[in-house]
N, C-alpha and C positions, 0 to 999 in steps of 0.2 A: 240849349241847356245841357245836352249830353256832353258836348265839348267842354263846357264849363265844369260839369261834374267830374269829367276825366282829369281836367287840369287841377282840380282841387284834390281828387283822390290820389294822384301820383305823389304830391308832396307829403300827404298824410301817410301813405305807405312807406315812403322813404324815411319819414320821421320815426315811424314805428320800428323800422329796421335798425335805425340808429339807437333807439331806446333799448332794443334787444341786445345789441352789441355791447352797449354801455353796461347793461345789467350783468353781462357775462364776463366783463373785464375783471382781472384779479383785484381782490380787496386787500386792504392793509392787514397783515397777519395779526391775530389776537394773541398777545403774550401776557395778558392779564392773568394773575394767579400767583400762587406760592411756588417757589423754586428752591432747590437745594443743590449745592455744588456736588457733582458726581465724585464718588470716592468716600463720601461721608453719609452717615445714616441718622443724624439727629432729626427726629420727627417723622421718619419714614416707617411704614409698617414693617413688622419683623420679617427679615429675609429679603426685603427689597432694597437694592442699592442703586439701580438705574432703571430707566424706562424700558419696558419690554421691547419697544421698537427702536431703541437707541442704536445708532450706527457705531462704527469703530470710533475709538476715542480720538480727540483732536491731536494734532502733532505735538511732540514734546516741546517744552518751552526752551527758548534760546537763553543764553547767559548774557547779562549786560556787559558791554565793553566800555569800561569806565576810564576816562582820561586822567592823567596826572594833573594836579596833585590830589585829586579826589580819590584816585584808585588806592593810594597808600593809606589814606585815612579810612577808607571803606574796609580794606583788608585788615588793618589794625583793629578795627571795631569788631569784625567777624572773629578774629583770633581771640580777642578779649572775652567775647561771649562764649566761645568754645572752651577756653581755659577755665572760666568761671563755672561753667556747667560741669566740667570734669572734676572740679573741687567740691561740687555740691553746694556752691554759693552763687546761684544764677544772678545775673545783672537784672535790675528792674527795667521793665519795658513800659510802654504807654498804658497798658492795661492796669498796671499797678497804680498809676495816677488817675485812673478812670477816664482816660482820653480815648476817643474813638479811633478806628483804623484810618478813616479818611480815604482818599483815593490814591492809587487804585486798590489798596489793601482791602477795602470794604467788599469788593467784588470777589475776593479770595476767601472770604470768611467761611467757616465750617457750619455756621448756623443758617437757617432758612431766610429767604428774603421774599418780599412781595412786590410785584409789579402792577401798577395801576395805570391804565390808559384813559385819558380824558381829553376833551377838546383843547388843543393847544399845548398840552403838557403830558409827559410821561413821568411818573413818580416811582422811585424804588425805595422801599423801606427795608432795612436790614434788622433782623430780630435782635442781634447783638448790639447793645447800647442804643437801640431804637434810632439808628442812623438813617438819615433821609437825603436822597438825591432827587433833583428835579431837572428834567430835560425840557427846555423851552423849545417847542417845535416850530420849525419853519421860520426862524428868526435869525438875523445876522449875529455873528459873534461880536461881543464887545471888545473894545480896546483894553489891553492889560492895565493901562493907567486908570481905567474907569471901574476896576474890580477890586474889592477889598479881599485880599488873600484869605483863604479859609481851608478847612479840612477837605471840602468837596469841590471847591472851585466853582466856576460858572460854566454850565453845560448847555449847549444848543444841539438839537437833533433834527433829522429829517429822514423820511423813508426813501430809499433807492430800491424800487421794486419790493422784494421781500426782505430787505436788509435795513435795519435801523442803524443809521450812521450818527455817531455822537462825537462832538468836539468839546473838550474841556480844557480850560486854562485857569490860572489864578490859584494854584495849590500852594499853601504855605511851605516854605523850605524846610520847616521842622517836621513835616509829615512825610514819612518815608515808607517805601515798600521793600521788604527784605534788606532794610538798612542801607539801600542804595541812595546816595545823595543826589540832589537835583538843584537846578537854579530856579529863579523866579519865572523864567521863560519856558519852563517845561510845558509841553502840550501832550495831552492824552487823547488818542483817537480810538474809538470803539466801533466795531461792526458786529451787531447782534442779529442772529437769524435762527429760525427754527430749522434744524436739520432733520427733524422728525416731529410728529405732532406733540410729543411730550419731552422733547430734548432741545434745549436752547444752547447755542454756542455764542460766546462773546470773545472776539479777537481784539486784544488790546495792544496798541502800539504806543510806546512812549518815545517822544521826540524831544531831545534836549541837547543841541549841538555843543553847548558850553561844557557839558559833563560827559556825554556819551559819544563814542567814536562813530556809532551809527544807531538808527532807531532800534529799540528793544521791543520785540513782539512775543506775546504768549497768549494762549487761548484757554478759557475756562469753559467747561461744559456743565450744564445744570439739568436736573430732572424735575419735571412738573410734579408738585405735591398736591394731589387732588384732595379736596375737602379739608385742607390744613389751614388753621388760623394762627397767625403769629401770636406768640406769647409775650407778655410784658418782660422786658429785660432792662433793669435799671442798675447802673453801676453804683452800688452803695459801699460803705466802708466795710471791707471784708478782712480787715486786720493786716492786709499787706501794705508795705511801705518801702521806700528806698532809703538806705542809711547814707551816711556822709561819703561813703565810697561808691555809691550808686548800686549797691547790692540789694537784692530783693530780700526783705525780712518779714516776719510775721509777729504781730503783737500778741502776747499771751495775756488773756484776761485773768488777773490775779484775784478777782472778786469771787470766783467760784470755788 
């Protein structure tokens, strides 16, 4: 009986050791909560611009290397915007038409966003225009032919250690960030990680061989906004519109 007891006790001890090791293994980081892009103060307490434990800022963004003929069209668009601004007659943008930023512009917004972690999905809600993104976790990416192009595309994600890796395809060609054109085959890869308890970095890489000479990478840093609840932001008729030349105009209410 003693031998039998020892033979039973050894596996039990071993199983207990395995349980302890497993319990001490790193858990998936908790990024649930409200976040604000660093450098902006919408919704932050007075005088607070970044987390107290924030490390040095992320590396400066690189500039996109756009191929011809897209480069000429892109540069002409940028010049037209600058010339219109100098004249005090700015060109209308998507905001005038109440259109959302889409991807990746949504992640660059100056308004707060909320991240929600749930089983099988991570959801990002942007306060501006109530934009919503969903990362379907641990699933294979779909074929581009099986995706209806949209403002946010189709995103799948997985955790690699402490880094959330997200792959997005299927962005409408009319949705642009910094007016940079792209093809239907554009792919956006993100690597999100906590560099401090209250500081989140999102390294974004845009890969589009048809339009870009090489992948375009930039990083956004966000500060955790404790006890902040997103406000309702609905794009209603605010009197702005685009005239026949595409210039931004404001309707004047003559009834007052």
